[in-house]
All heavy atoms as TSV, in Angstrom:
chain	resi	resn	atom	element	x	y	z
A	1	MET	N	N	46.432	105.561	56.866
A	1	MET	CA	C	46.616	106.823	57.662
A	1	MET	C	C	47.260	107.908	56.630
A	1	MET	O	O	48.053	107.510	55.705
A	1	MET	CB	C	47.707	106.699	58.751
A	1	MET	CG	C	47.072	106.762	60.106
A	1	MET	SD	S	48.547	106.602	61.196
A	1	MET	CE	C	48.590	104.726	61.583
A	2	LEU	N	N	46.888	109.010	56.741
A	2	LEU	CA	C	47.443	110.100	55.897
A	2	LEU	C	C	48.514	110.917	56.701
A	2	LEU	O	O	48.415	111.207	57.926
A	2	LEU	CB	C	46.200	111.167	55.577
A	2	LEU	CG	C	45.160	110.666	54.660
A	2	LEU	CD1	C	44.088	111.723	54.531
A	2	LEU	CD2	C	45.847	110.191	53.284
A	3	PHE	N	N	49.531	111.122	55.984
A	3	PHE	CA	C	50.676	111.804	56.484
A	3	PHE	C	C	51.121	113.014	55.530
A	3	PHE	O	O	50.884	112.872	54.482
A	3	PHE	CB	C	51.870	111.019	56.672
A	3	PHE	CG	C	51.848	109.906	57.677
A	3	PHE	CD1	C	51.252	108.658	57.356
A	3	PHE	CD2	C	52.278	110.235	59.068
A	3	PHE	CE1	C	51.161	107.806	58.392
A	3	PHE	CE2	C	52.164	109.269	59.957
A	3	PHE	CZ	C	51.673	107.864	59.674
A	4	MET	N	N	51.411	114.114	56.181
A	4	MET	CA	C	51.833	115.184	55.437
A	4	MET	C	C	53.459	115.235	55.345
A	4	MET	O	O	53.972	115.036	56.410
A	4	MET	CB	C	51.510	116.540	55.825
A	4	MET	CG	C	51.922	117.693	54.808
A	4	MET	SD	S	51.449	119.239	55.357
A	4	MET	CE	C	52.802	119.811	56.403
A	5	LEU	N	N	54.119	115.187	54.276
A	5	LEU	CA	C	55.510	115.168	54.207
A	5	LEU	C	C	56.102	116.498	53.492
A	5	LEU	O	O	55.523	116.852	52.463
A	5	LEU	CB	C	55.994	114.057	53.384
A	5	LEU	CG	C	57.519	114.067	52.991
A	5	LEU	CD1	C	58.417	113.752	54.219
A	5	LEU	CD2	C	57.817	112.938	51.890
A	6	LYS	N	N	56.932	117.156	54.224
A	6	LYS	CA	C	57.509	118.434	53.660
A	6	LYS	C	C	59.071	118.119	53.607
A	6	LYS	O	O	59.709	117.931	54.597
A	6	LYS	CB	C	57.303	119.604	54.644
A	6	LYS	CG	C	57.717	121.002	54.205
A	6	LYS	CD	C	57.184	121.940	55.229
A	6	LYS	CE	C	57.647	123.309	54.757
A	6	LYS	NZ	N	57.244	124.428	55.769
A	7	ALA	N	N	59.508	118.289	52.438
A	7	ALA	CA	C	60.892	117.982	52.049
A	7	ALA	C	C	61.677	119.177	51.550
A	7	ALA	O	O	61.187	119.837	50.545
A	7	ALA	CB	C	61.040	116.909	51.188
A	8	GLN	N	N	62.780	119.488	52.102
A	8	GLN	CA	C	63.552	120.562	51.661
A	8	GLN	C	C	64.923	119.975	51.241
A	8	GLN	O	O	65.618	119.466	52.038
A	8	GLN	CB	C	63.828	121.603	52.806
A	8	GLN	CG	C	64.749	122.797	52.405
A	8	GLN	CD	C	64.181	123.646	51.367
A	8	GLN	OE1	O	63.136	124.168	51.452
A	8	GLN	NE2	N	65.011	124.087	50.385
A	9	LEU	N	N	65.125	119.971	49.988
A	9	LEU	CA	C	66.468	119.496	49.262
A	9	LEU	C	C	67.576	120.558	49.323
A	9	LEU	O	O	67.303	121.643	48.871
A	9	LEU	CB	C	66.190	118.878	48.059
A	9	LEU	CG	C	65.115	117.821	47.928
A	9	LEU	CD1	C	65.013	117.292	46.552
A	9	LEU	CD2	C	65.567	116.570	48.839
A	10	THR	N	N	68.647	120.231	49.749
A	10	THR	CA	C	69.738	121.195	49.625
A	10	THR	C	C	71.012	120.439	48.842
A	10	THR	O	O	71.348	119.349	49.128
A	10	THR	CB	C	70.327	121.434	51.201
A	10	THR	OG1	O	69.235	122.000	51.807
A	10	THR	CG2	C	71.424	122.424	50.992
A	11	LYS	N	N	71.409	121.187	47.869
A	11	LYS	CA	C	72.538	120.620	47.032
A	11	LYS	C	C	73.819	120.452	47.801
A	11	LYS	O	O	74.244	121.541	48.405
A	11	LYS	CB	C	72.644	121.538	45.779
A	11	LYS	CG	C	73.644	120.988	44.752
A	11	LYS	CD	C	73.792	121.825	43.591
A	11	LYS	CE	C	74.853	123.002	43.790
A	11	LYS	NZ	N	76.270	122.638	43.910
A	12	PRO	N	N	74.420	119.401	47.776
A	12	PRO	CA	C	75.672	119.312	48.516
A	12	PRO	C	C	76.775	120.008	47.720
A	12	PRO	O	O	76.760	120.192	46.463
A	12	PRO	CB	C	76.096	117.700	48.311
A	12	PRO	CG	C	74.581	117.078	48.251
A	12	PRO	CD	C	73.859	118.098	47.511
A	13	GLN	N	N	77.691	120.648	48.439
A	13	GLN	CA	C	78.664	121.570	47.757
A	13	GLN	C	C	79.545	120.750	46.817
A	13	GLN	O	O	79.882	121.370	45.756
A	13	GLN	CB	C	79.604	122.159	48.793
A	13	GLN	CG	C	78.918	123.201	49.755
A	13	GLN	CD	C	79.860	123.816	50.683
A	13	GLN	OE1	O	81.001	123.560	50.825
A	13	GLN	NE2	N	79.272	124.690	51.498
A	14	ASN	N	N	79.767	119.485	46.897
A	14	ASN	CA	C	80.566	118.826	46.002
A	14	ASN	C	C	79.829	118.215	44.865
A	14	ASN	O	O	80.380	117.473	43.963
A	14	ASN	CB	C	81.337	117.620	46.753
A	14	ASN	CG	C	80.305	116.501	47.249
A	14	ASN	OD1	O	79.198	116.885	47.405
A	14	ASN	ND2	N	80.776	115.416	47.608
A	15	LEU	N	N	78.577	118.539	44.729
A	15	LEU	CA	C	77.664	118.123	43.491
A	15	LEU	C	C	77.505	119.206	42.597
A	15	LEU	O	O	77.080	120.424	43.126
A	15	LEU	CB	C	76.317	117.613	44.150
A	15	LEU	CG	C	75.697	116.697	43.327
A	15	LEU	CD1	C	76.296	115.379	43.116
A	15	LEU	CD2	C	74.225	116.266	44.061
A	16	SER	N	N	77.765	118.982	41.382
A	16	SER	CA	C	77.488	119.905	40.235
A	16	SER	C	C	75.894	120.218	40.220
A	16	SER	O	O	75.082	119.431	40.521
A	16	SER	CB	C	78.033	119.464	38.935
A	16	SER	OG	O	77.201	118.536	38.424
A	17	ASN	N	N	75.522	121.372	39.633
A	17	ASN	CA	C	74.277	121.744	39.411
A	17	ASN	C	C	73.627	120.685	38.410
A	17	ASN	O	O	72.475	120.203	38.691
A	17	ASN	CB	C	74.040	123.081	38.824
A	17	ASN	CG	C	74.287	124.209	39.753
A	17	ASN	OD1	O	74.253	123.927	40.946
A	17	ASN	ND2	N	74.567	125.313	39.282
A	18	LYS	N	N	74.314	120.191	37.395
A	18	LYS	CA	C	73.882	119.178	36.483
A	18	LYS	C	C	73.568	117.812	37.195
A	18	LYS	O	O	72.451	117.276	37.046
A	18	LYS	CB	C	74.791	118.889	35.356
A	18	LYS	CG	C	74.287	118.073	34.285
A	18	LYS	CD	C	75.297	117.996	33.113
A	18	LYS	CE	C	74.707	116.892	32.177
A	18	LYS	NZ	N	75.561	116.890	30.930
A	19	GLU	N	N	74.440	117.446	38.124
A	19	GLU	CA	C	74.174	116.259	38.862
A	19	GLU	C	C	73.019	116.301	39.854
A	19	GLU	O	O	72.302	115.422	39.971
A	19	GLU	CB	C	75.544	115.904	39.689
A	19	GLU	CG	C	76.687	115.423	38.838
A	19	GLU	CD	C	77.926	115.298	39.670
A	19	GLU	OE1	O	78.150	116.201	40.460
A	19	GLU	OE2	O	78.569	114.331	39.440
A	20	PHE	N	N	72.904	117.491	40.445
A	20	PHE	CA	C	71.798	117.794	41.484
A	20	PHE	C	C	70.520	117.644	40.661
A	20	PHE	O	O	69.514	117.091	41.172
A	20	PHE	CB	C	71.870	119.038	42.224
A	20	PHE	CG	C	70.973	119.340	43.162
A	20	PHE	CD1	C	70.819	118.502	44.255
A	20	PHE	CD2	C	69.960	120.357	42.929
A	20	PHE	CE1	C	69.814	118.836	45.221
A	20	PHE	CE2	C	69.010	120.703	43.851
A	20	PHE	CZ	C	68.989	119.934	45.042
A	21	TYR	N	N	70.425	118.322	39.421
A	21	TYR	CA	C	69.291	118.319	38.688
A	21	TYR	C	C	68.860	116.982	38.244
A	21	TYR	O	O	67.778	116.620	38.220
A	21	TYR	CB	C	69.265	119.168	37.404
A	21	TYR	CG	C	68.101	119.379	36.577
A	21	TYR	CD1	C	67.027	119.926	37.068
A	21	TYR	CD2	C	68.060	118.804	35.299
A	21	TYR	CE1	C	65.984	120.058	36.256
A	21	TYR	CE2	C	66.952	118.865	34.570
A	21	TYR	CZ	C	65.845	119.583	35.060
A	21	TYR	OH	O	64.807	119.582	34.268
A	22	GLY	N	N	69.893	116.023	37.904
A	22	GLY	CA	C	69.575	114.722	37.607
A	22	GLY	C	C	68.950	113.902	38.676
A	22	GLY	O	O	68.054	113.076	38.560
A	23	VAL	N	N	69.460	114.070	39.953
A	23	VAL	CA	C	68.914	113.535	41.047
A	23	VAL	C	C	67.422	114.032	41.234
A	23	VAL	O	O	66.491	113.247	41.507
A	23	VAL	CB	C	69.715	113.650	42.326
A	23	VAL	CG1	C	68.941	113.224	43.648
A	23	VAL	CG2	C	71.237	113.092	42.176
A	24	TRP	N	N	67.216	115.257	41.169
A	24	TRP	CA	C	65.925	115.854	41.243
A	24	TRP	C	C	64.919	115.298	40.273
A	24	TRP	O	O	63.720	114.985	40.579
A	24	TRP	CB	C	65.962	117.439	41.134
A	24	TRP	CG	C	64.727	118.058	41.416
A	24	TRP	CD1	C	63.778	118.512	40.399
A	24	TRP	CD2	C	64.384	118.692	42.512
A	24	TRP	NE1	N	62.706	119.030	40.926
A	24	TRP	CE2	C	63.132	119.348	42.202
A	24	TRP	CE3	C	64.823	118.791	43.852
A	24	TRP	CZ2	C	62.295	119.907	43.288
A	24	TRP	CZ3	C	64.016	119.327	44.800
A	24	TRP	CH2	C	62.833	119.855	44.642
A	25	LEU	N	N	65.345	115.059	39.019
A	25	LEU	CA	C	64.581	114.376	38.116
A	25	LEU	C	C	64.172	112.958	38.474
A	25	LEU	O	O	63.051	112.557	38.257
A	25	LEU	CB	C	65.096	114.374	36.630
A	25	LEU	CG	C	65.227	115.736	35.880
A	25	LEU	CD1	C	65.917	115.648	34.594
A	25	LEU	CD2	C	63.815	116.324	35.607
A	26	LYS	N	N	65.010	112.293	38.994
A	26	LYS	CA	C	64.805	110.979	39.384
A	26	LYS	C	C	63.754	110.894	40.509
A	26	LYS	O	O	62.901	109.948	40.693
A	26	LYS	CB	C	66.042	110.163	39.829
A	26	LYS	CG	C	66.913	109.752	38.650
A	26	LYS	CD	C	68.166	108.996	39.214
A	26	LYS	CE	C	69.120	108.703	38.186
A	26	LYS	NZ	N	68.902	108.717	36.741
A	27	GLU	N	N	63.886	111.900	41.496
A	27	GLU	CA	C	62.925	111.966	42.566
A	27	GLU	C	C	61.631	112.274	42.014
A	27	GLU	O	O	60.495	111.798	42.468
A	27	GLU	CB	C	63.388	113.202	43.579
A	27	GLU	CG	C	64.431	112.761	44.419
A	27	GLU	CD	C	63.967	111.780	45.446
A	27	GLU	OE1	O	62.992	112.077	46.297
A	27	GLU	OE2	O	64.617	110.673	45.571
A	28	ALA	N	N	61.456	113.228	40.966
A	28	ALA	CA	C	60.213	113.577	40.325
A	28	ALA	C	C	59.555	112.284	39.823
A	28	ALA	O	O	58.261	112.242	39.887
A	28	ALA	CB	C	60.332	114.826	39.379
A	29	GLU	N	N	60.424	111.519	38.984
A	29	GLU	CA	C	59.786	110.429	38.373
A	29	GLU	C	C	59.223	109.414	39.480
A	29	GLU	O	O	58.203	108.883	39.259
A	29	GLU	CB	C	60.898	109.664	37.687
A	29	GLU	CG	C	61.330	110.444	36.387
A	29	GLU	CD	C	62.665	109.921	35.695
A	29	GLU	OE1	O	63.108	108.949	36.247
A	29	GLU	OE2	O	63.056	110.403	34.807
A	30	ALA	N	N	59.869	109.153	40.638
A	30	ALA	CA	C	59.446	108.348	41.630
A	30	ALA	C	C	58.212	108.860	42.245
A	30	ALA	O	O	57.217	108.117	42.510
A	30	ALA	CB	C	60.537	108.118	42.676
A	31	ALA	N	N	58.197	110.184	42.543
A	31	ALA	CA	C	57.034	110.774	43.063
A	31	ALA	C	C	55.788	110.749	42.112
A	31	ALA	O	O	54.593	110.405	42.642
A	31	ALA	CB	C	57.277	112.280	43.279
A	32	VAL	N	N	55.882	110.897	40.858
A	32	VAL	CA	C	54.825	110.788	39.946
A	32	VAL	C	C	54.281	109.348	39.863
A	32	VAL	O	O	53.142	109.099	39.792
A	32	VAL	CB	C	55.247	111.321	38.413
A	32	VAL	CG1	C	54.087	110.845	37.427
A	32	VAL	CG2	C	55.364	112.746	38.482
A	33	ALA	N	N	55.156	108.325	39.925
A	33	ALA	CA	C	54.843	106.951	39.870
A	33	ALA	C	C	53.925	106.719	41.280
A	33	ALA	O	O	53.044	105.928	41.121
A	33	ALA	CB	C	56.034	106.026	39.904
A	34	ALA	N	N	54.425	107.254	42.365
A	34	ALA	CA	C	53.684	106.923	43.560
A	34	ALA	C	C	52.333	107.627	43.549
A	34	ALA	O	O	51.333	107.240	44.093
A	34	ALA	CB	C	54.487	107.536	44.792
A	35	LEU	N	N	52.293	108.749	42.808
A	35	LEU	CA	C	51.051	109.461	42.695
A	35	LEU	C	C	50.031	108.696	41.872
A	35	LEU	O	O	48.889	108.504	42.221
A	35	LEU	CB	C	51.310	110.892	42.097
A	35	LEU	CG	C	50.116	111.795	41.844
A	35	LEU	CD1	C	49.632	112.220	43.350
A	35	LEU	CD2	C	50.630	113.082	41.178
A	36	LYS	N	N	50.582	108.119	40.817
A	36	LYS	CA	C	49.730	107.241	40.024
A	36	LYS	C	C	49.280	106.052	40.591
A	36	LYS	O	O	48.227	105.505	40.368
A	36	LYS	CB	C	50.400	106.942	38.656
A	36	LYS	CG	C	50.594	108.056	37.737
A	36	LYS	CD	C	51.333	107.760	36.395
A	36	LYS	CE	C	51.495	108.818	35.471
A	36	LYS	NZ	N	52.258	108.558	34.302
A	37	ALA	N	N	50.110	105.531	41.540
A	37	ALA	CA	C	49.701	104.260	42.144
A	37	ALA	C	C	48.864	104.653	43.385
A	37	ALA	O	O	48.196	103.555	44.029
A	37	ALA	CB	C	51.031	103.563	42.776
A	38	GLY	N	N	48.601	105.863	43.716
A	38	GLY	CA	C	47.702	106.223	44.825
A	38	GLY	C	C	48.232	106.320	46.161
A	38	GLY	O	O	47.516	106.656	47.064
A	39	VAL	N	N	49.569	106.017	46.366
A	39	VAL	CA	C	50.201	106.237	47.590
A	39	VAL	C	C	50.204	107.723	47.921
A	39	VAL	O	O	50.014	108.039	49.107
A	39	VAL	CB	C	51.616	105.635	47.586
A	39	VAL	CG1	C	52.434	105.872	48.877
A	39	VAL	CG2	C	51.606	104.113	47.284
A	40	ILE	N	N	50.686	108.462	46.987
A	40	ILE	CA	C	50.742	110.047	47.211
A	40	ILE	C	C	49.384	110.573	46.785
A	40	ILE	O	O	48.903	110.286	45.551
A	40	ILE	CB	C	51.881	110.647	46.379
A	40	ILE	CG1	C	53.209	110.238	46.869
A	40	ILE	CG2	C	51.649	112.119	46.429
A	40	ILE	CD1	C	54.264	110.829	46.187
A	41	LYS	N	N	48.683	111.174	47.707
A	41	LYS	CA	C	47.277	111.653	47.393
A	41	LYS	C	C	47.352	113.079	46.855
A	41	LYS	O	O	46.416	113.504	46.121
A	41	LYS	CB	C	46.439	111.732	48.662
A	41	LYS	CG	C	46.228	110.306	49.312
A	41	LYS	CD	C	45.566	109.318	48.254
A	41	LYS	CE	C	45.241	107.977	48.809
A	41	LYS	NZ	N	44.619	107.215	47.763
A	42	ALA	N	N	48.329	113.852	47.160
A	42	ALA	CA	C	48.525	115.241	46.761
A	42	ALA	C	C	50.043	115.560	46.689
A	42	ALA	O	O	50.729	115.117	47.582
A	42	ALA	CB	C	47.762	116.230	47.618
A	43	LEU	N	N	50.413	116.336	45.831
A	43	LEU	CA	C	51.788	116.638	45.693
A	43	LEU	C	C	52.014	118.121	45.103
A	43	LEU	O	O	51.291	118.546	44.201
A	43	LEU	CB	C	52.439	115.676	44.697
A	43	LEU	CG	C	53.955	115.709	44.349
A	43	LEU	CD1	C	54.757	115.430	45.537
A	43	LEU	CD2	C	54.347	114.848	43.214
A	44	TRP	N	N	52.906	118.865	45.822
A	44	TRP	CA	C	53.276	120.347	45.339
A	44	TRP	C	C	54.534	120.513	45.325
A	44	TRP	O	O	55.337	120.136	46.286
A	44	TRP	CB	C	52.453	121.251	46.332
A	44	TRP	CG	C	51.060	121.231	46.474
A	44	TRP	CD1	C	50.097	121.730	45.611
A	44	TRP	CD2	C	50.348	120.443	47.473
A	44	TRP	NE1	N	48.855	121.544	46.021
A	44	TRP	CE2	C	48.943	120.628	47.207
A	44	TRP	CE3	C	50.584	119.612	48.490
A	44	TRP	CZ2	C	47.937	120.059	47.852
A	44	TRP	CZ3	C	49.664	119.004	49.175
A	44	TRP	CH2	C	48.286	119.296	48.868
A	45	LYS	N	N	55.112	121.199	44.374
A	45	LYS	CA	C	56.508	121.681	44.372
A	45	LYS	C	C	56.448	123.165	44.624
A	45	LYS	O	O	55.663	123.867	43.984
A	45	LYS	CB	C	57.139	121.456	42.949
A	45	LYS	CG	C	58.516	121.692	42.544
A	45	LYS	CD	C	59.304	122.489	43.302
A	45	LYS	CE	C	60.597	122.917	42.574
A	45	LYS	NZ	N	60.902	124.386	42.844
A	46	VAL	N	N	57.144	123.688	45.620
A	46	VAL	CA	C	57.139	125.069	45.930
A	46	VAL	C	C	57.925	125.789	44.881
A	46	VAL	O	O	59.113	125.606	44.659
A	46	VAL	CB	C	57.704	125.226	47.387
A	46	VAL	CG1	C	57.675	126.741	47.722
A	46	VAL	CG2	C	56.884	124.461	48.395
A	47	PRO	N	N	57.271	126.725	44.250
A	47	PRO	CA	C	57.902	127.575	43.208
A	47	PRO	C	C	59.177	128.328	43.718
A	47	PRO	O	O	59.069	128.844	44.790
A	47	PRO	CB	C	56.844	128.519	42.686
A	47	PRO	CG	C	55.591	127.916	43.040
A	47	PRO	CD	C	55.772	127.236	44.388
A	48	GLY	N	N	60.270	128.321	42.929
A	48	GLY	CA	C	61.325	128.999	43.243
A	48	GLY	C	C	62.287	128.382	44.419
A	48	GLY	O	O	63.181	128.949	44.841
A	49	GLN	N	N	61.868	127.192	44.875
A	49	GLN	CA	C	62.562	126.502	46.034
A	49	GLN	C	C	62.779	125.101	45.567
A	49	GLN	O	O	62.184	124.404	44.812
A	49	GLN	CB	C	61.795	126.625	47.401
A	49	GLN	CG	C	61.720	128.220	47.814
A	49	GLN	CD	C	60.793	128.176	49.075
A	49	GLN	OE1	O	60.908	127.261	49.828
A	49	GLN	NE2	N	60.101	129.413	49.233
A	50	THR	N	N	63.665	124.421	46.466
A	50	THR	CA	C	63.764	123.037	46.157
A	50	THR	C	C	63.053	122.281	47.366
A	50	THR	O	O	63.602	121.579	48.100
A	50	THR	CB	C	65.366	122.625	46.236
A	50	THR	OG1	O	65.993	123.221	47.469
A	50	THR	CG2	C	66.100	123.144	44.990
A	51	GLN	N	N	61.749	122.675	47.417
A	51	GLN	CA	C	60.895	122.190	48.505
A	51	GLN	C	C	59.755	121.460	47.872
A	51	GLN	O	O	59.113	121.970	46.897
A	51	GLN	CB	C	60.529	123.289	49.351
A	51	GLN	CG	C	59.692	122.904	50.565
A	51	GLN	CD	C	59.435	124.080	51.499
A	51	GLN	OE1	O	58.955	125.085	51.069
A	51	GLN	NE2	N	59.758	123.892	52.784
A	52	VAL	N	N	59.349	120.389	48.402
A	52	VAL	CA	C	58.155	119.570	48.014
A	52	VAL	C	C	57.357	119.336	49.200
A	52	VAL	O	O	57.868	118.971	50.331
A	52	VAL	CB	C	58.627	118.264	47.322
A	52	VAL	CG1	C	57.477	117.322	46.987
A	52	VAL	CG2	C	59.455	118.417	46.129
A	53	ILE	N	N	56.050	119.260	48.996
A	53	ILE	CA	C	54.999	118.991	49.963
A	53	ILE	C	C	54.167	117.962	49.383
A	53	ILE	O	O	53.664	118.002	48.276
A	53	ILE	CB	C	54.269	120.258	50.455
A	53	ILE	CG1	C	55.157	121.414	50.982
A	53	ILE	CG2	C	53.170	119.806	51.482
A	53	ILE	CD1	C	54.533	122.714	51.181
A	54	ALA	N	N	54.058	116.888	50.193
A	54	ALA	CA	C	53.004	115.831	49.638
A	54	ALA	C	C	52.172	115.255	50.831
A	54	ALA	O	O	52.527	115.440	52.025
A	54	ALA	CB	C	53.966	114.602	49.371
A	55	VAL	N	N	51.033	114.660	50.519
A	55	VAL	CA	C	50.204	113.983	51.376
A	55	VAL	C	C	50.268	112.519	50.891
A	55	VAL	O	O	49.892	112.248	49.699
A	55	VAL	CB	C	48.637	114.535	51.408
A	55	VAL	CG1	C	47.807	113.794	52.204
A	55	VAL	CG2	C	48.739	115.949	51.793
A	56	LEU	N	N	50.639	111.630	51.846
A	56	LEU	CA	C	50.703	110.279	51.571
A	56	LEU	C	C	49.693	109.351	52.432
A	56	LEU	O	O	49.446	109.786	53.541
A	56	LEU	CB	C	52.143	109.845	51.724
A	56	LEU	CG	C	53.277	110.403	51.029
A	56	LEU	CD1	C	53.777	111.550	51.836
A	56	LEU	CD2	C	54.318	109.397	50.748
A	57	GLU	N	N	49.269	108.323	51.752
A	57	GLU	CA	C	48.505	107.305	52.547
A	57	GLU	C	C	49.318	106.045	52.685
A	57	GLU	O	O	49.527	105.430	51.785
A	57	GLU	CB	C	47.204	107.047	51.723
A	57	GLU	CG	C	46.199	106.255	52.583
A	57	GLU	CD	C	44.902	106.062	52.092
A	57	GLU	OE1	O	44.601	106.640	51.010
A	57	GLU	OE2	O	44.000	105.582	52.766
A	58	VAL	N	N	49.636	105.781	53.951
A	58	VAL	CA	C	50.418	104.572	54.254
A	58	VAL	C	C	49.850	103.963	55.508
A	58	VAL	O	O	49.069	104.609	56.191
A	58	VAL	CB	C	51.939	104.874	54.468
A	58	VAL	CG1	C	52.597	105.214	52.959
A	58	VAL	CG2	C	52.134	105.829	55.417
A	59	ASP	N	N	50.232	102.769	55.765
A	59	ASP	CA	C	49.702	101.991	56.928
A	59	ASP	C	C	50.135	102.505	58.221
A	59	ASP	O	O	49.425	102.430	59.277
A	59	ASP	CB	C	49.911	100.475	56.849
A	59	ASP	CG	C	49.248	99.903	55.716
A	59	ASP	OD1	O	48.117	100.415	55.249
A	59	ASP	OD2	O	49.709	98.863	55.114
A	60	SER	N	N	51.356	103.068	58.322
A	60	SER	CA	C	51.893	103.376	59.607
A	60	SER	C	C	53.064	104.360	59.394
A	60	SER	O	O	53.560	104.591	58.305
A	60	SER	CB	C	52.434	102.231	60.329
A	60	SER	OG	O	53.522	101.624	59.646
A	61	ALA	N	N	53.601	104.971	60.428
A	61	ALA	CA	C	54.735	105.833	60.327
A	61	ALA	C	C	55.887	105.032	59.921
A	61	ALA	O	O	56.812	105.558	59.201
A	61	ALA	CB	C	54.873	106.484	61.719
A	62	ASP	N	N	56.056	103.766	60.370
A	62	ASP	CA	C	57.191	102.868	59.866
A	62	ASP	C	C	57.078	102.746	58.386
A	62	ASP	O	O	58.027	102.738	57.767
A	62	ASP	CB	C	57.302	101.573	60.645
A	62	ASP	CG	C	57.490	101.623	62.115
A	62	ASP	OD1	O	58.217	102.528	62.433
A	62	ASP	OD2	O	57.130	100.758	62.797
A	63	ALA	N	N	55.942	102.489	57.763
A	63	ALA	CA	C	55.769	102.454	56.433
A	63	ALA	C	C	56.141	103.578	55.730
A	63	ALA	O	O	56.702	103.671	54.629
A	63	ALA	CB	C	54.371	101.992	55.911
A	64	LEU	N	N	55.919	104.804	56.215
A	64	LEU	CA	C	56.230	106.108	55.669
A	64	LEU	C	C	57.762	106.312	55.654
A	64	LEU	O	O	58.285	106.705	54.725
A	64	LEU	CB	C	55.611	107.213	56.488
A	64	LEU	CG	C	55.966	108.704	56.054
A	64	LEU	CD1	C	55.594	108.914	54.700
A	64	LEU	CD2	C	55.386	109.693	57.110
A	65	GLU	N	N	58.340	105.974	56.739
A	65	GLU	CA	C	59.804	105.997	56.870
A	65	GLU	C	C	60.575	105.142	55.847
A	65	GLU	O	O	61.453	105.521	55.164
A	65	GLU	CB	C	60.328	105.664	58.339
A	65	GLU	CG	C	61.754	105.822	58.394
A	65	GLU	CD	C	62.329	105.484	59.782
A	65	GLU	OE1	O	61.573	104.924	60.636
A	65	GLU	OE2	O	63.426	105.873	60.123
A	66	SER	N	N	60.088	103.978	55.681
A	66	SER	CA	C	60.461	102.974	54.600
A	66	SER	C	C	60.419	103.589	53.284
A	66	SER	O	O	61.389	103.423	52.414
A	66	SER	CB	C	59.824	101.634	54.838
A	66	SER	OG	O	60.234	100.763	53.864
A	67	ALA	N	N	59.224	104.135	52.967
A	67	ALA	CA	C	59.043	104.729	51.738
A	67	ALA	C	C	59.953	105.899	51.308
A	67	ALA	O	O	60.496	105.911	50.260
A	67	ALA	CB	C	57.617	105.228	51.530
A	68	ILE	N	N	60.134	106.725	52.364
A	68	ILE	CA	C	61.112	107.775	52.263
A	68	ILE	C	C	62.438	107.338	52.036
A	68	ILE	O	O	63.115	107.806	51.193
A	68	ILE	CB	C	61.043	108.853	53.450
A	68	ILE	CG1	C	59.634	109.493	53.451
A	68	ILE	CG2	C	62.115	109.771	53.357
A	68	ILE	CD1	C	59.348	110.158	54.797
A	69	LEU	N	N	62.912	106.468	52.779
A	69	LEU	CA	C	64.334	105.941	52.637
A	69	LEU	C	C	64.573	105.090	51.329
A	69	LEU	O	O	65.773	104.799	51.018
A	69	LEU	CB	C	64.626	105.081	53.881
A	69	LEU	CG	C	64.670	105.868	55.222
A	69	LEU	CD1	C	65.064	104.890	56.372
A	69	LEU	CD2	C	65.626	107.030	55.142
A	70	ASN	N	N	63.423	104.747	50.701
A	70	ASN	CA	C	63.621	104.012	49.338
A	70	ASN	C	C	63.526	105.029	48.151
A	70	ASN	O	O	63.615	104.541	47.063
A	70	ASN	CB	C	62.609	102.889	49.305
A	70	ASN	CG	C	63.060	101.690	50.095
A	70	ASN	OD1	O	64.197	101.191	49.819
A	70	ASN	ND2	N	62.268	101.255	50.981
A	71	LEU	N	N	63.453	106.411	48.412
A	71	LEU	CA	C	63.424	107.265	47.305
A	71	LEU	C	C	64.860	107.293	46.762
A	71	LEU	O	O	65.853	107.097	47.412
A	71	LEU	CB	C	63.017	108.687	47.957
A	71	LEU	CG	C	61.539	108.779	48.155
A	71	LEU	CD1	C	61.148	110.118	49.014
A	71	LEU	CD2	C	60.714	108.536	47.037
A	72	PRO	N	N	64.862	107.783	45.421
A	72	PRO	CA	C	66.280	107.665	44.730
A	72	PRO	C	C	67.288	108.613	45.413
A	72	PRO	O	O	68.393	108.252	45.419
A	72	PRO	CB	C	65.855	108.380	43.416
A	72	PRO	CG	C	64.388	107.943	43.170
A	72	PRO	CD	C	63.723	107.978	44.507
A	73	ILE	N	N	66.863	109.705	45.983
A	73	ILE	CA	C	67.844	110.471	46.733
A	73	ILE	C	C	68.635	109.893	47.786
A	73	ILE	O	O	69.840	110.179	47.849
A	73	ILE	CB	C	67.203	111.903	47.105
A	73	ILE	CG1	C	68.251	113.016	47.465
A	73	ILE	CG2	C	66.348	111.786	48.400
A	73	ILE	CD1	C	67.768	114.364	47.270
A	74	TRP	N	N	68.012	109.022	48.467
A	74	TRP	CA	C	68.557	108.283	49.619
A	74	TRP	C	C	69.573	107.274	49.089
A	74	TRP	O	O	70.578	106.904	49.684
A	74	TRP	CB	C	67.707	107.742	50.566
A	74	TRP	CG	C	67.003	108.734	51.263
A	74	TRP	CD1	C	65.599	109.183	51.045
A	74	TRP	CD2	C	67.442	109.511	52.420
A	74	TRP	NE1	N	65.361	110.154	51.924
A	74	TRP	CE2	C	66.421	110.391	52.799
A	74	TRP	CE3	C	68.620	109.599	53.123
A	74	TRP	CZ2	C	66.552	111.332	53.799
A	74	TRP	CZ3	C	68.814	110.438	54.063
A	74	TRP	CH2	C	67.771	111.344	54.420
A	75	LYS	N	N	69.316	106.743	47.861
A	75	LYS	CA	C	70.082	105.690	47.378
A	75	LYS	C	C	71.346	106.185	46.594
A	75	LYS	O	O	72.402	105.651	46.390
A	75	LYS	CB	C	69.398	104.832	46.230
A	75	LYS	CG	C	68.198	103.941	47.058
A	75	LYS	CD	C	67.382	103.240	46.009
A	75	LYS	CE	C	66.389	102.566	46.775
A	75	LYS	NZ	N	65.456	101.698	45.881
A	76	LEU	N	N	71.081	107.573	46.097
A	76	LEU	CA	C	72.158	108.234	45.244
A	76	LEU	C	C	73.080	108.967	46.077
A	76	LEU	O	O	74.232	109.234	45.857
A	76	LEU	CB	C	71.619	109.034	44.249
A	76	LEU	CG	C	70.742	108.328	43.167
A	76	LEU	CD1	C	69.977	109.306	42.285
A	76	LEU	CD2	C	71.599	107.369	42.173
């Protein structure tokens, strides 16, 4: 099944810009790996915003939720 994911990241007030950028880079690395693996079919970063739009192919909504919750940002 194809799903569209629209994510808006907001920097927590207690996180420095450098720390936030580090988390953002880890997210980008995970996204590129998923893109190369074929899970992500299309990926866009909205210019000037901390927003990402992706089209993913997964078996179910539960699989999509699991994939999202395993992204670096949720672990960090």
